[in-house]
FISE-79971 format. One line per 10 residues: number of its first residue (from 1); for each residue x, y, z of N, C-alpha, C, O. Coordinates in Angstrom, 2 decimals. Layout:
REM residues N
NUM = X,Y,Z,X,Y,Z,X,Y,Z,X,Y,Z  ...
//
This chain:
REM residues 114
1 = 15.77,4.01,-1.79,15.10,5.22,-2.28,13.68,4.89,-2.59,13.40,3.82,-3.14  12.73,5.77,-2.25,11.31,5.48,-2.48,10.96,5.54,-3.94,11.56,6.32,-4.68  9.99,4.72,-4.39,9.65,4.78,-5.80,8.88,6.02,-6.13,8.25,6.62,-5.26  8.93,6.45,-7.43,8.26,7.64,-7.84,6.75,7.38,-7.81,6.29,6.24,-7.98  6.01,8.42,-7.61,4.52,8.32,-7.55,4.04,7.88,-8.94,4.52,8.34,-9.98  3.05,6.95,-8.88,2.40,6.51,-10.07,1.71,7.64,-10.77,0.97,8.39,-10.13  1.92,7.82,-12.09,1.35,8.88,-12.84,2.17,10.11,-12.84,1.83,11.08,-13.53  3.27,10.12,-12.10,4.10,11.29,-11.98,5.02,11.40,-13.22,4.98,10.54,-14.11  5.81,12.43,-13.28,6.70,12.69,-14.38,7.94,11.79,-14.26,8.75,11.75,-15.18  8.09,11.09,-13.14,9.24,10.22,-12.91,9.23,8.95,-13.76,8.62,8.93,-14.83
11 = 9.88,7.91,-13.31,10.06,6.74,-14.13,8.80,5.79,-14.21,8.85,4.77,-14.91  7.72,6.12,-13.52,6.50,5.30,-13.63,5.36,6.10,-14.17,5.22,7.29,-13.89  4.53,5.43,-14.97,3.29,6.05,-15.57,2.14,5.03,-15.29,2.28,3.81,-15.44  1.04,5.60,-14.91,-0.18,4.84,-14.73,-0.91,4.81,-16.04,-1.21,5.87,-16.59  -1.21,3.62,-16.58,-1.87,3.42,-17.85,-3.17,2.59,-17.65,-3.17,1.37,-17.80  -4.26,3.28,-17.31,-5.47,2.53,-16.94,-5.12,1.76,-15.67,-4.68,2.34,-14.68  -5.33,0.39,-15.73,-5.05,-0.45,-14.58,-3.60,-0.96,-14.55,-3.24,-1.76,-13.69  -2.77,-0.50,-15.52,-1.41,-0.92,-15.68,-0.47,0.17,-15.12,-0.82,1.35,-15.04  0.75,-0.27,-14.73,1.85,0.66,-14.40,3.03,0.38,-15.32,3.48,-0.76,-15.43  3.51,1.42,-15.97,4.66,1.28,-16.83,5.84,1.83,-16.11,5.88,3.03,-15.83
21 = 6.78,1.04,-15.81,8.06,1.48,-15.17,9.07,1.69,-16.26,9.58,0.74,-16.87  9.34,2.93,-16.49,10.22,3.36,-17.62,11.69,3.02,-17.22,12.46,2.64,-18.10  12.09,3.13,-15.98,13.45,2.85,-15.58,13.75,1.40,-15.69,14.83,1.05,-16.16  12.89,0.55,-15.29,13.10,-0.93,-15.27,12.53,-1.58,-16.46,12.62,-2.81,-16.56  11.93,-0.84,-17.40,11.38,-1.31,-18.66,10.38,-2.48,-18.39,10.45,-3.55,-19.01  9.46,-2.24,-17.46,8.46,-3.26,-17.04,7.04,-2.69,-17.21,6.80,-1.50,-17.04  6.13,-3.56,-17.53,4.67,-3.25,-17.56,4.07,-4.15,-16.61,4.20,-5.36,-16.77  3.36,-3.64,-15.54,2.84,-4.45,-14.47,1.36,-4.17,-14.35,0.89,-3.03,-14.35  0.64,-5.32,-14.24,-0.84,-5.25,-14.09,-1.19,-4.92,-12.67,-0.33,-5.00,-11.80  -2.42,-4.55,-12.41,-2.88,-4.21,-11.04,-2.69,-5.44,-10.07,-2.47,-5.26,-8.87
31 = -2.78,-6.62,-10.59,-2.56,-7.81,-9.74,-1.10,-8.18,-9.54,-0.82,-9.18,-8.87  -0.13,-7.39,-10.12,1.23,-7.62,-9.91,1.91,-8.43,-11.02,3.14,-8.54,-11.07  1.08,-8.99,-11.92,1.62,-9.72,-13.10,2.40,-8.83,-14.00,1.94,-7.73,-14.31  3.58,-9.24,-14.45,4.38,-8.49,-15.35,4.15,-8.97,-16.74,4.35,-10.14,-17.04  3.72,-8.08,-17.61,3.45,-8.44,-19.02,4.73,-8.35,-19.82,5.46,-7.36,-19.73  5.00,-9.31,-20.57,6.20,-9.33,-21.41,5.96,-8.53,-22.66,4.99,-8.74,-23.39  6.87,-7.59,-22.89,6.78,-6.73,-24.10,8.07,-6.87,-24.90,9.14,-7.04,-24.31  7.99,-6.80,-26.19,9.15,-6.74,-27.00,9.84,-5.38,-26.86,9.22,-4.44,-26.34  11.01,-5.24,-27.29,11.71,-3.93,-27.27,10.87,-2.85,-28.07,10.71,-1.72,-27.60  10.38,-3.20,-29.20,9.59,-2.29,-29.97,8.29,-1.89,-29.30,7.91,-0.72,-29.29
41 = 7.60,-2.89,-28.75,6.36,-2.58,-28.03,6.62,-1.69,-26.79,5.85,-0.77,-26.50  7.69,-1.98,-26.07,7.98,-1.14,-24.91,8.33,0.32,-25.32,7.83,1.28,-24.75  9.20,0.43,-26.32,9.59,1.74,-26.76,8.41,2.51,-27.28,8.32,3.71,-26.99  7.49,1.91,-28.03,6.34,2.61,-28.57,5.45,3.03,-27.43,4.93,4.15,-27.44  5.26,2.17,-26.45,4.37,2.47,-25.32,4.98,3.60,-24.46,4.28,4.49,-23.98  6.29,3.51,-24.28,7.00,4.59,-23.51,6.88,5.92,-24.17,6.64,6.94,-23.52  7.06,5.90,-25.47,6.92,7.20,-26.24,5.51,7.81,-26.10,5.36,9.02,-25.91  4.52,6.95,-26.19,3.09,7.40,-26.01,2.94,7.90,-24.57,2.32,8.94,-24.34  3.52,7.15,-23.55,3.36,7.51,-22.17,3.97,8.84,-21.81,3.55,9.50,-20.86  4.96,9.23,-22.58,5.62,10.56,-22.36,4.74,11.68,-22.83,5.06,12.83,-22.55
51 = 3.66,11.41,-23.54,2.74,12.39,-24.06,1.30,12.03,-23.77,0.48,11.90,-24.68  0.98,11.85,-22.43,-0.40,11.42,-22.11,-1.47,12.45,-22.55,-1.35,13.65,-22.27  -2.47,11.96,-23.23,-3.55,12.78,-23.66,-3.26,13.54,-24.95,-4.14,14.20,-25.48  -2.04,13.45,-25.45,-1.66,14.09,-26.68,-1.39,13.11,-27.82,-0.76,12.07,-27.60  -1.81,13.40,-28.97,-1.58,12.56,-30.14,-0.14,12.60,-30.52,0.48,13.66,-30.56  0.42,11.41,-30.82,1.82,11.36,-31.31,1.75,10.81,-32.77,1.14,9.77,-33.03  2.38,11.53,-33.69,2.29,11.24,-35.10,3.04,9.92,-35.36,4.00,9.58,-34.67  2.56,9.19,-36.39,3.21,7.99,-36.78,4.65,8.20,-37.18,5.49,7.35,-36.90  4.94,9.29,-37.82,6.30,9.64,-38.16,7.22,9.73,-36.97,8.35,9.26,-36.98  6.69,10.35,-35.93,7.51,10.52,-34.67,7.71,9.08,-34.02,8.80,8.71,-33.58
61 = 6.60,8.34,-34.00,6.77,6.99,-33.40,7.82,6.18,-34.11,8.64,5.52,-33.47  7.78,6.22,-35.47,8.75,5.45,-36.23,10.13,5.93,-35.97,11.03,5.10,-35.85  10.38,7.20,-35.87,11.70,7.75,-35.51,12.11,7.31,-34.14,13.24,6.86,-33.97  11.23,7.43,-33.11,11.59,7.15,-31.74,11.82,5.66,-31.49,12.67,5.29,-30.68  11.06,4.80,-32.17,11.14,3.37,-31.93,12.16,2.68,-32.85,12.95,1.85,-32.42  12.13,3.05,-34.12,12.99,2.30,-35.06,14.10,3.18,-35.65,14.92,2.70,-36.43  14.12,4.47,-35.28,15.24,5.32,-35.73,15.26,5.41,-37.28,16.36,5.44,-37.85  14.19,5.45,-37.96,14.12,5.54,-39.35,12.94,6.37,-39.81,11.99,6.60,-39.06  13.01,6.81,-41.02,11.90,7.68,-41.54,10.68,6.81,-41.79,10.77,5.63,-42.11  9.55,7.47,-41.61,8.21,6.80,-41.85,7.85,6.84,-43.31,8.02,7.86,-43.98
71 = 7.38,5.76,-43.76,6.82,5.61,-45.13,5.33,5.31,-44.94,4.96,4.47,-44.12  4.44,6.03,-45.73,3.01,5.75,-45.56,2.61,4.33,-45.80,1.59,3.90,-45.26  3.32,3.56,-46.56,3.01,2.18,-46.79,3.56,1.24,-45.70,3.26,0.04,-45.70  4.32,1.74,-44.82,4.93,0.97,-43.71,3.90,0.88,-42.59,3.46,1.89,-42.05  3.52,-0.38,-42.24,2.48,-0.66,-41.24,3.06,-1.11,-39.88,2.35,-1.55,-38.98  4.40,-0.97,-39.80,5.11,-1.41,-38.56,4.49,-0.85,-37.21,4.24,-1.58,-36.25  4.29,0.47,-37.23,3.70,1.08,-36.07,2.36,0.55,-35.77,2.04,0.28,-34.61  1.55,0.38,-36.79,0.16,-0.09,-36.61,0.14,-1.50,-36.10,-0.72,-1.86,-35.29  1.08,-2.33,-36.57,1.18,-3.73,-36.09,1.60,-3.72,-34.59,1.06,-4.50,-33.80  2.52,-2.87,-34.20,2.90,-2.86,-32.76,1.71,-2.34,-31.92,1.48,-2.85,-30.83
81 = 0.98,-1.37,-32.40,-0.14,-0.85,-31.65,-1.20,-2.00,-31.51,-1.77,-2.20,-30.44  -1.42,-2.74,-32.64,-2.39,-3.82,-32.52,-1.97,-4.88,-31.47,-2.79,-5.36,-30.70  -0.69,-5.21,-31.47,-0.14,-6.12,-30.47,-0.26,-5.61,-29.05,-0.60,-6.38,-28.15  0.00,-4.35,-28.83,-0.15,-3.74,-27.52,-1.60,-3.76,-27.10,-1.91,-4.08,-25.95  -2.51,-3.41,-28.01,-3.94,-3.48,-27.66,-4.42,-4.81,-27.25,-5.26,-4.94,-26.36  -3.84,-5.90,-27.95,-4.16,-7.28,-27.51,-3.74,-7.53,-26.09,-4.43,-8.24,-25.36  -2.65,-7.00,-25.69,-2.08,-7.25,-24.40,-2.68,-6.40,-23.28,-2.77,-6.83,-22.13  -3.11,-5.13,-23.63,-3.46,-4.17,-22.64,-4.96,-3.85,-22.47,-5.45,-3.51,-21.39  -5.64,-3.98,-23.56,-7.04,-3.52,-23.65,-7.97,-4.57,-23.17,-7.73,-5.76,-23.40  -9.03,-4.17,-22.49,-10.09,-5.15,-22.13,-10.79,-5.67,-23.39,-11.09,-6.86,-23.50
91 = -11.05,-4.75,-24.35,-11.63,-5.16,-25.62,-10.78,-4.46,-26.75,-11.01,-3.29,-27.06  -9.81,-5.19,-27.32,-8.84,-4.60,-28.27,-9.59,-4.02,-29.53,-9.07,-3.12,-30.19  -10.79,-4.54,-29.85,-11.54,-4.01,-30.96,-12.16,-2.68,-30.72,-12.54,-1.97,-31.66  -12.28,-2.33,-29.44,-12.81,-0.98,-29.05,-11.85,-0.41,-27.98,-12.14,-0.40,-26.79  -10.73,0.04,-28.46,-9.67,0.46,-27.47,-10.05,1.71,-26.74,-10.65,2.63,-27.29  -9.68,1.74,-25.46,-9.85,2.89,-24.59,-8.58,3.48,-24.09,-8.54,4.61,-23.59  -7.51,2.69,-24.21,-6.19,3.16,-23.70,-5.32,3.74,-24.81,-4.83,4.87,-24.72  -5.13,2.95,-25.86,-4.35,3.41,-27.02,-5.35,3.69,-28.16,-5.86,2.77,-28.80  -5.59,4.95,-28.39,-6.64,5.41,-29.30,-6.08,5.88,-30.64,-5.06,6.57,-30.67  -6.70,5.52,-31.73,-6.19,6.05,-33.02,-6.80,7.44,-33.25,-8.00,7.65,-33.07
101 = -5.96,8.37,-33.64,-6.30,9.71,-34.03,-6.19,9.74,-35.55,-5.07,9.82,-36.07  -7.29,9.69,-36.27,-7.24,9.55,-37.72,-6.42,10.62,-38.40,-6.54,11.79,-38.05  -5.61,10.26,-39.31,-4.81,11.20,-40.04,-3.59,11.73,-39.30,-2.78,12.47,-39.86  -3.47,11.34,-38.02,-2.33,11.86,-37.21,-1.44,10.70,-36.72,-0.29,10.57,-37.13  -2.03,9.84,-35.80,-1.21,8.78,-35.22,-2.03,8.17,-34.06,-3.18,7.76,-34.24  -1.42,8.13,-32.91,-2.02,7.48,-31.77,-1.96,8.35,-30.55,-1.12,9.24,-30.43  -2.87,8.10,-29.63,-2.99,8.87,-28.41,-3.12,7.85,-27.28,-3.90,6.90,-27.37  -2.32,8.07,-26.21,-2.49,7.27,-25.01,-3.47,8.08,-24.05,-3.14,9.12,-23.49  -4.60,7.52,-23.93,-5.65,8.17,-23.14,-5.16,8.38,-21.69,-4.61,7.45,-21.10  -5.36,9.54,-21.14,-4.91,9.79,-19.84,-5.63,8.93,-18.84,-6.83,9.12,-18.66
111 = -4.97,8.01,-18.19,-5.53,7.05,-17.22,-6.63,6.15,-17.85,-7.55,5.66,-17.19  -6.46,5.98,-19.19,-7.37,5.05,-19.80,-8.74,5.66,-20.20,-9.64,4.91,-20.59  -8.91,6.96,-20.12,-10.18,7.58,-20.63,-9.81,8.84,-21.40,-8.94,9.61,-20.99  -10.48,9.00,-22.51,-10.28,10.19,-23.41,-11.23,11.22,-23.05,-11.23,12.29,-23.66
//
C-alpha cells in the first residue's frame, strides 16, 4: 500500500525538515536518519502535530501524554518541550518549530514557520 502524503491528515506529518510517522512512531530527518524519542516526547510531538498552527494548552498536553491533571507547578511538559527542541530545532534557544504561546501552551508551527 502506498504511504500517505507528507503533511496530509494520514499517518505522516511534515515538521520543518522532519517527517513524523504517527503509525510507526518514528521521527525521520530529511537525510533519512531516525531520531530516537522517548514515549513522552513522541506522544507530546504527535499531539502538537495533530493541531498544526494551533496552540495546544499545557493542560491538554498533560492529559494526552501523561493521562493526569495539570498542576501549574508541574514542569513536565516544559521539560519534554525543551528536550524536543534540542533534538529538532536548528537553534533550540530560538525555536521556530515548537513555539511557546505565553499563557496558553505550545504551538507546532505549520511546516516550521509561524
